[in-house]
N, C-alpha and C positions, 0 to 999 in steps of 0.2 A: 573406457570406451569399448573395449572388447567385451566386457561383462554386459554392457548395455545391449550390444548387438546380439549376444547369446541369449539374453533374456527375451528380447523381441522375437527372435527366431524360435525359441522354445514354446512360446505361447501364440504362435501364428502371427508373424510380422505384419502381414497385410491387414489383418483384422484389427490389430492394435493401432496401427497408424490411421486406419479409416475411422476408428472410434475417436481418436484424438482430433482428427480434422473435423469430424462432424460435431464435436463438443466445443470447438473453438468459439463460435458465436456466443454460446451461453457463458463460457468463461470470460469472454470480453465484457459481456453485460454485467456480470458479478463484479469484475474489477472496476468497471465504470461506476457502479453503485457504491462500492467501498470508497473510491476516490471522491465522489460527490459528498458522501457523509463526512469524510475527513475534512474536506474543504469547508463544509457548513460548520463543523465544530471549531475549525481554526478561525473562521469569521466571527463566530459567537465568542470565542475566547478573546479575540481582538477587541470586540466591543465591551466586554465585561472587565478584562484584566489589563488593559493597555496602560493605565496610570498607576499600577501598583509599584511601590518602591522596591529597589533591589535589596535582597537579603542574602543569606548563605547559599541557598539552592537557586533562587530566582535572581539571575544576574544578567550580564550583557549578552550571554549566549543562550540562556534559557529564559525567554520572555515572550510576551504576546504583543510586542510593540509594533510589529509589521507582519504582513501575511506570510512571508517566507519563514521568519522565525517561528511563527505560530505553527506552520505545517511541520517544520523540523522538530519542534518540541513535541507535537502529537505523534510523530513517527518514532521518536525515541521512547 
């Protein structure tokens, strides 16, 4: 924590914080886009691979049988 404060103060603390605050909407837009693309791929995997039989790697925890498992599998 102390190192972070020293870093911010050494490079102009107010300028750094202003830059982060002004970039927050763009960062939020990028995260929303990444979330939307991940959800679309999860839904696509749900439609394509929901009826695949369990094997070594594809088991009860790693599957596309429901949307939650699909999202978790994509995040892994």
